[in-house]
C-alpha positions as CSV (number, residue, x, y, z in Angstrom):
1,X,-23.4,-52.4,64.3
2,X,-25.2,-50.5,62.1
3,X,-24.4,-46.9,62.0
4,X,-26.5,-44.5,59.8
5,X,-25.1,-41.2,58.4
6,X,-27.1,-38.2,58.7
7,X,-28.3,-36.8,56.1
8,X,-27.0,-33.3,54.9
9,X,-30.1,-31.2,53.8
10,X,-30.9,-30.2,50.5
11,X,-30.0,-26.9,50.3
12,X,-33.4,-25.2,48.0
13,X,-33.5,-21.4,46.9
14,X,-37.5,-20.5,46.7
15,X,-37.6,-18.0,43.9
16,X,-41.1,-16.8,44.6
17,X,-40.1,-13.9,47.4
18,X,-37.4,-12.8,45.0
19,X,-39.6,-12.7,41.7
20,X,-42.2,-11.0,44.0
21,X,-39.3,-7.9,45.2
22,X,-38.5,-8.0,41.4
23,X,-42.5,-6.8,40.5
24,X,-42.6,-4.8,43.8
25,X,-38.9,-3.2,42.1
26,X,-40.7,-2.7,38.3
27,X,-44.1,-1.3,40.4
28,X,-41.6,1.7,42.0
29,X,-39.5,2.2,38.5
30,X,-43.0,2.4,36.7
31,X,-44.7,5.5,39.5
32,X,-41.7,7.3,39.8
33,X,-40.4,7.7,36.2
34,X,-41.1,11.4,35.5
35,X,-43.0,11.4,31.9
36,X,-41.7,15.3,29.2
37,X,-44.8,17.0,29.8
38,X,-45.6,19.1,27.1
39,X,-48.5,22.0,27.4
40,X,-52.2,21.2,27.5
41,X,-52.9,22.9,24.2
42,X,-54.9,20.9,21.6
43,X,-52.7,22.3,17.8
44,X,-55.3,20.0,14.7
45,X,-51.9,20.4,12.4
46,X,-51.3,20.6,9.6
47,X,-51.6,17.9,7.2
48,X,-48.5,16.5,4.9
49,X,-47.9,14.0,2.1
50,X,-44.0,13.3,3.3
51,X,-44.4,13.9,7.6
52,X,-42.2,12.2,8.7
53,X,-41.6,12.1,12.7
54,X,-39.2,13.2,14.4
55,X,-37.5,13.2,18.7
56,X,-38.7,16.2,19.6
57,X,-35.5,17.5,21.3
58,X,-33.9,21.1,21.5
59,X,-36.7,24.0,22.4
60,X,-40.8,23.1,21.4
61,X,-42.5,26.7,20.0
62,X,-46.0,26.1,19.9
63,X,-48.3,29.0,17.9
64,X,-52.4,28.0,19.2
65,X,-55.2,28.8,16.7
66,X,-56.5,31.0,19.7
67,X,-52.9,33.2,18.9
68,X,-51.3,31.8,22.1
69,X,-47.8,31.0,22.1
70,X,-45.4,28.5,23.7
71,X,-41.8,28.0,24.3
72,X,-41.6,24.5,25.1
73,X,-44.0,25.1,28.9
74,X,-43.9,28.5,28.9
75,X,-46.6,31.2,27.8
76,X,-44.9,34.0,26.1
77,X,-45.6,37.2,24.0
78,X,-43.8,37.1,20.9
79,X,-41.8,40.1,22.6
80,X,-40.5,37.5,25.5
81,X,-40.5,34.3,22.8
82,X,-37.4,36.7,21.8
83,X,-36.7,37.4,25.5
84,X,-36.4,33.8,25.6
85,X,-34.2,33.0,22.8
86,X,-31.5,35.4,23.7
87,X,-31.4,33.7,27.2
88,X,-31.9,30.3,26.6
89,X,-28.9,27.8,28.1
90,X,-29.0,24.1,27.1
91,X,-27.5,22.0,30.3
92,X,-27.4,25.5,32.4
93,X,-24.5,27.0,29.0
94,X,-25.3,29.6,27.2
95,X,-25.7,28.2,23.6
96,X,-22.6,30.1,21.4
97,X,-23.7,31.7,17.5
98,X,-22.0,28.8,16.5
99,X,-24.7,26.5,18.5
100,X,-27.7,28.0,17.6
101,X,-27.2,27.6,13.5
102,X,-27.3,24.1,13.9
103,X,-29.9,23.3,17.4
104,X,-32.8,21.5,17.0
105,X,-36.1,24.2,17.1
106,X,-39.6,22.0,16.0
107,X,-42.6,24.6,15.5
108,X,-45.9,23.7,16.1
109,X,-48.8,25.4,14.8
110,X,-52.0,25.2,14.1
111,X,-53.9,24.6,10.8
112,X,-55.3,28.2,11.8
113,X,-52.0,29.7,12.4
114,X,-52.2,32.2,9.9
115,X,-48.9,32.6,7.9
116,X,-48.7,36.4,9.3
117,X,-48.2,34.6,13.0
118,X,-45.7,32.5,11.8
119,X,-43.5,34.6,9.9
120,X,-42.7,37.0,12.7
121,X,-41.8,33.2,14.9
122,X,-39.7,32.6,12.2
123,X,-38.4,35.9,12.4
124,X,-37.8,36.4,15.4
125,X,-35.8,33.1,15.0
126,X,-34.0,34.4,12.9
127,X,-33.0,38.0,14.2
128,X,-31.9,35.2,17.5
129,X,-29.2,32.9,15.4
130,X,-31.7,30.4,14.6
131,X,-31.9,28.6,11.6
132,X,-32.9,24.8,12.0
133,X,-36.6,25.1,12.3
134,X,-38.5,22.5,12.2
135,X,-42.0,22.4,11.3
136,X,-43.7,20.0,12.4
137,X,-47.0,18.2,10.4
138,X,-49.3,15.1,11.0
139,X,-49.1,13.0,8.4
140,X,-52.1,12.2,6.0
141,X,-53.6,8.6,6.4
142,X,-55.4,7.8,3.2
């Protein structure tokens, strides 16, 4: 008499459900990611032959052609700008006078903003101890 052995079932890993889960996770993270939004100001930045791209970090001051001044994403007057710079905190800690010397400040000014306004902003920055200021421009594409 012949005895038959029962064949062991082969384990098959179905990857389709795992792929579905991975795509769902990717979609979840794409939708839930927050992006840094800058104020909705349209600027015509001055053109420069030597413009370089930089990463926006630290403080961003924006001056529009209409005379509006923005401190990061808050619209301010020149006096309020001075107060905002004086009380600015990074990660919940006030910035020391030594740190202010090297703290990155980016100045974005429309090409129609007068030189006087830019000088006033520079004066406010210097009075508050900030000296590492970058002027934002666009590259001349010839």
